[in-house]
C-alpha positions in Angstrom: 101.9 107.5 37.8 100.1 104.2 39.0 103.6 102.8 40.1 104.2 106.1 42.2 100.6 105.4 44.2 101.7 101.9 44.7 104.5 102.7 46.3 102.4 105.6 48.4 100.1 102.4 49.4 102.9 100.5 50.4 104.1 103.5 52.6 101.0 104.3 54.2 100.1 100.5 54.7 103.7 100.5 57.1 103.0 104.0 58.5 99.2 102.2 59.5 101.5 99.2 60.7 103.9 100.3 62.7 101.5 102.8 64.7 99.8 99.5 66.1 100.8 97.9 68.9 103.1 99.9 70.8 101.6 99.7 74.0 99.0 97.7 76.6 96.8 100.3 76.7 93.5 99.8 74.4 92.3 103.2 74.3 95.6 104.1 73.0 96.0 101.9 70.4 92.6 102.4 68.8 93.5 106.6 69.1 96.6 106.1 67.9 95.6 104.1 64.5 92.5 105.2 63.9 93.5 108.7 64.0 96.3 107.9 61.1 93.5 106.0 59.4 91.1 108.6 59.5 93.7 111.2 58.4 95.1 109.6 55.8 92.1 108.5 54.1 90.2 111.4 54.4 87.3 109.5 56.6 85.2 111.3 58.7 84.3 109.2 61.7 84.9 105.4 63.3 84.0 103.5 65.9 84.0 100.1 67.4 81.0 98.0 68.8 80.7 95.1 70.6 77.5 92.9 70.4 76.9 90.9 73.8 74.1 89.6 74.1 71.9 91.3 71.1 72.8 94.1 73.5 75.5 96.5 71.9 78.2 98.9 73.7 80.5 101.5 72.0 84.1 100.3 72.8 85.8 103.2 70.6 84.6 106.3 68.9 85.6 109.3 66.8 84.3 111.7 66.8 83.0 110.3 70.0 79.4 109.1 70.3 78.2 107.6 73.6 80.9 105.7 75.2 80.4 102.3 77.0 76.5 102.6 76.5 74.4 99.5 76.2 71.2 99.8 73.8 69.4 96.6 72.6 69.3 96.1 68.6 66.4 95.1 66.3 66.4 91.7 64.9 67.7 93.4 61.7 70.7 94.9 62.9 71.4 91.6 65.0 71.4 89.6 62.2 73.2 91.9 59.6 76.3 92.3 62.0 76.1 88.1 62.6 76.4 87.9 58.4 79.7 90.2 58.2 82.1 87.2 57.2 85.1 89.6 56.6 83.9 93.2 55.9 81.0 95.1 54.5 80.5 98.1 52.1 77.6 99.6 52.0 76.2 103.6 51.1 74.3 104.8 53.9 70.4 104.0 54.8 68.4 105.0 57.7 69.0 101.7 59.4 72.5 102.1 59.9 71.4 104.8 62.1 70.7 102.3 64.8 74.5 101.1 64.3 75.9 104.4 64.5 77.4 106.6 67.5 77.1 109.9 65.6 74.1 111.3 63.8 74.8 110.0 59.9 72.7 111.0 56.8 74.9 110.1 54.0 77.9 108.7 52.3 79.2 105.5 52.7 80.1 102.9 55.8 82.4 99.7 55.5 81.8 97.3 59.0 85.2 95.3 59.8 84.5 92.3 61.6 87.6 92.5 64.5 86.4 89.5 66.2 83.3 87.1 66.8 81.6 89.7 68.5 83.5 93.0 67.7 83.2 95.2 64.8 84.8 98.3 63.3 83.1 100.8 61.5 84.6 103.5 59.0 82.7 106.6 57.5 82.8 108.4 54.9 80.8 111.3 53.9 81.9 111.9 50.6 82.0 108.4 49.5 85.3 108.3 49.2 86.1 104.5 50.9 86.9 101.9 48.1 86.8 97.7 48.3 90.3 98.2 46.2 91.1 100.7 50.1 89.6 97.8 52.5 91.8 94.8 50.6 94.8 96.4 51.4 93.5 97.4 54.3 92.5 94.6 56.0 95.9 92.4 56.9 96.6 95.8 59.1 93.4 95.7 60.8 93.7 92.4 61.4 97.9 92.8 63.4 94.6 95.7 64.7 92.0 93.4 66.0 95.3 90.8 67.5 96.7 94.1 69.1 93.5 95.2 71.0 92.4 91.5 72.0 95.9 91.5 74.0 95.4 94.8 75.4 91.9 93.4 76.4 93.6 90.4 78.2 96.0 92.6 79.6 93.4 94.7 81.3 91.2 91.7 82.8 94.6 90.8 84.2 95.2 93.3 85.6 91.7 93.3 87.4 91.9 89.8 88.1 95.5 90.5 90.0 93.8 93.2 91.9 90.7 91.2 92.9 93.3 88.9 94.1 95.1 91.2 96.0 92.4 92.1 97.8 91.1 88.4 98.4 94.5 87.7 99.5 94.2 90.7 102.3 90.6 89.4 103.1 92.0 86.0 103.6 95.0 87.6 105.5 93.1 89.9 107.9 90.5 86.4 108.5 93.2 84.3 109.4 94.2 86.8 112.2 90.6 87.3 113.2 90.0 83.7 113.4 93.1 83.0 115.2 92.9 85.5 117.7 89.0 84.5 118.2 89.9 81.1 118.8 93.3 81.3 120.9 91.4 83.7 123.5 89.3 80.7 124.7 91.7 78.5 124.7 93.5 80.9 126.7 90.9 81.0 129.1 90.8 77.7 129.8 94.3 77.4 130.2 93.8 80.1 133.0 90.8 78.7 134.7 92.4 74.7 134.7 95.6 76.6 136.4 93.3 78.3 138.8 91.9 74.6 139.1 95.3 73.2 139.9 96.3 75.9 142.6 93.2 76.0 144.6 92.0 72.5 144.8 95.4 70.4 143.8 94.4 68.5 147.5 91.3 67.6 147.2 92.0 65.7 143.5 92.9 61.8 143.1 95.9 60.9 141.2 93.6 60.3 138.4 92.0 63.4 138.4 95.3 65.1 138.2 96.4 63.3 135.2 93.4 64.3 133.6 94.0 68.2 134.6 97.0 67.6 133.0 95.9 66.4 129.3 93.7 68.9 129.0 96.2 71.3 129.6 98.3 69.6 126.9 95.7 69.7 124.8 95.2 73.2 125.4 98.6 73.8 124.6 98.6 71.3 121.2 95.6 73.8 120.0 97.2 76.6 120.1 100.0 75.5 118.8 98.1 74.2 116.1 96.3 77.5 115.7 99.4 79.4 115.5 100.4 76.9 112.9 97.8 77.3 110.8 98.3 81.0 110.8 101.9 80.7 109.6 101.2 78.7 106.8 98.0 80.6 105.6 100.1 83.8 105.4 102.9 82.5 103.6 102.8 84.3 100.1 99.9 86.6 101.4 102.5 88.7 103.1 104.9 90.6 101.5 108.8 89.2 102.3 111.0 91.9 103.3 114.0 91.4 100.8 117.1 92.3 102.0 120.8 90.2 101.7 121.6 87.8 104.3 124.2 86.1 105.4 123.1 82.7 105.9 126.1 81.7 108.6 124.7 83.8 110.9 121.2 82.8 110.2 122.2 79.0 111.5 124.1 80.4 114.4 121.1 82.0 115.3 118.8 78.8 114.8 121.2 76.7 116.4 121.5 78.9 119.5 117.6 79.2 119.8 116.6 75.5 119.7 116.6 72.6 122.2 119.0 70.1 121.3 119.1 67.0 123.2 122.7 65.6 124.9 122.7 63.0 122.6 122.5 64.8 119.3 125.6 66.7 117.8 124.9 69.2 115.2 127.4 69.9 112.5 127.4 73.1 110.2 130.0 73.7 107.0 131.4 76.5 107.2 131.0 79.4 104.5 127.5 79.6 103.7 127.2 81.6 100.6 124.7 84.8 101.2 121.4 85.3 99.7 118.7 87.6 99.0 116.0 86.8 101.5 113.6 87.4 104.3 115.3 86.7 107.5 112.4 85.2 109.5 111.5 82.8 106.7 114.8 81.8 106.3 115.4 81.2 109.9 112.6 79.4 110.2 112.8 77.2 106.8 115.8 75.7 108.8 114.7 75.6 112.1 111.7 73.5 111.0 114.1 71.2 108.9 116.5 71.1 112.0 113.9 70.4 114.5 112.5 67.6 112.5 115.8 66.1 112.2 116.4 66.6 116.3 112.5 64.9 116.5 112.9 61.9 114.8 116.1 61.2 115.7 116.1 57.4 117.5 119.7 56.8 117.9 121.6 56.9 121.2 124.3 58.9 119.3 122.2 61.5 116.8 124.0 63.1 114.0 122.9 66.0 112.3 124.6 67.8 109.5 123.7 70.8 107.4 125.5 71.8 103.9 125.4 72.9 100.8 126.5 72.0 97.5 127.7 74.2 94.4 125.9 73.1 90.7 126.6 74.7 87.7 123.1 76.4 88.2 122.4 77.4 91.6 123.5 76.3 95.4 121.7 73.1 96.7 121.4 73.2 100.8 120.3 70.1 102.9 119.9 69.0 106.4 121.0 65.2 106.7 120.4 62.9 109.8 120.9 59.3 110.9 117.6 58.9 112.4 114.6 56.6 111.8 114.2 57.3 108.1 111.0 57.9 106.0 109.2 54.9 103.7 109.8 55.9 100.2 105.7 56.0 99.9 105.4 59.0 102.3 108.1 61.0 100.3 105.4 63.2 99.0 102.6 63.2 101.4 104.9 64.7 104.5 104.6 67.9 102.6 100.8 67.6 103.0 99.4 70.3 105.8 98.4 67.7 108.9 100.4 64.8 107.9 102.3 62.5 110.4 103.9 59.7 110.1 103.8 59.1 114.1 101.1 60.0 116.1 103.0 62.0 118.1 101.1 64.3 120.9 104.0 67.3 120.3 103.9 67.6 116.4 101.3 69.7 114.3 102.0 68.2 110.7 102.7 71.6 110.0 105.9 72.2 110.1 106.8 70.4 106.8 104.1 71.8 105.0 105.3 75.3 105.7 109.1 74.6 104.6 107.7 73.6 101.3 105.4 77.1 100.9 108.2 79.3 101.7 110.9 77.2 99.3 107.9 77.5 96.5 108.0 81.5 97.3 111.4 81.5 96.7 110.9 79.4 93.0 113.0 76.9 94.8 112.1 72.9 95.1 112.5 70.4 97.8 113.2 67.0 97.6 114.3 64.2 100.0 116.0 60.7 99.8 115.5 58.1 102.8 116.4 54.7 104.0 114.6 53.1 106.9 116.6 53.1 110.3 119.4 54.8 108.2 118.8 58.6 107.9 117.3 61.2 106.3 118.8 63.9 103.9 116.5 66.6 103.0 117.7 68.7 99.8 116.3 72.1 98.5 116.9 75.3 96.9 116.6 78.7 97.1 116.5 80.6 93.4 115.5 84.6 94.2 
């Protein structure tokens, strides 16, 4: 008979254990495990309380009492809970009314510590809770405790992700508003300078005309800077429009739409692979790298090669030039926003930052090799 009871106990413990952790929903886990426990042990109620700054909050209760209500507890209740090491089992006394979510007058109550501030209460009117039962249940309840911690972490993560999405949306809207607010006066200034030149060009001295040209150039540079900042800030906020893209087509479009000086020859290898990506961002990626190679090429016969290599794991793409080269100490700095190696009025210092951010968005990486006066090769991967 005793052997049969042991087998039954083992089967029930297995049943309890298998009811835990089937989802990451807090209430669903409590419902499944605690309902089963109450049914198999013929208990009357259970509830979970969390102690926060000497206030109790009901996390879960069967039968349901006051859910998610905070109540300040007495020193007795606070000391009682904090002194529980693993569990305690006691007959009812009136002080337990302060810790109960339902009206109780007699019976037995087990209080099990689930966490530093979380407690599980099991209640039986018939006094059929025993230490032997609790000792058997503790390993299963520990598993239950771990599971509800995971549920809480999952819920917190969902809340944080939602808040992050909201903040990203706010930043996206803010970036557009700031961009619009900054560009409007710049365009007005540009229009005023143009009207000034048209109406009074005969009245200006040679120096005055130079100053007006400088004003126009700075307005144009400021507008490019604002556009660059907006572009950089929205990468990663806007969702990429992902589709299968032929990189050969992308590169043809880029070559056809950028200015290529007569002394620069661009060679693009054939048979680039297709990738899953966003057309605009991939155009932007290759355009920025190729334009950068053109801008900083000081050779009478400039050579730029755009190609790729197949490795065991992925494709490695590259843009190689025979230009000025970059000192090794700047190999990481050039990807920082506004970082320029030369004082170039036509450069915003954002182009390579945008390149790195796009590649990072694809889960890839970018690096370079370079020799001064010999040239530079930018390598990158796209893992998506």
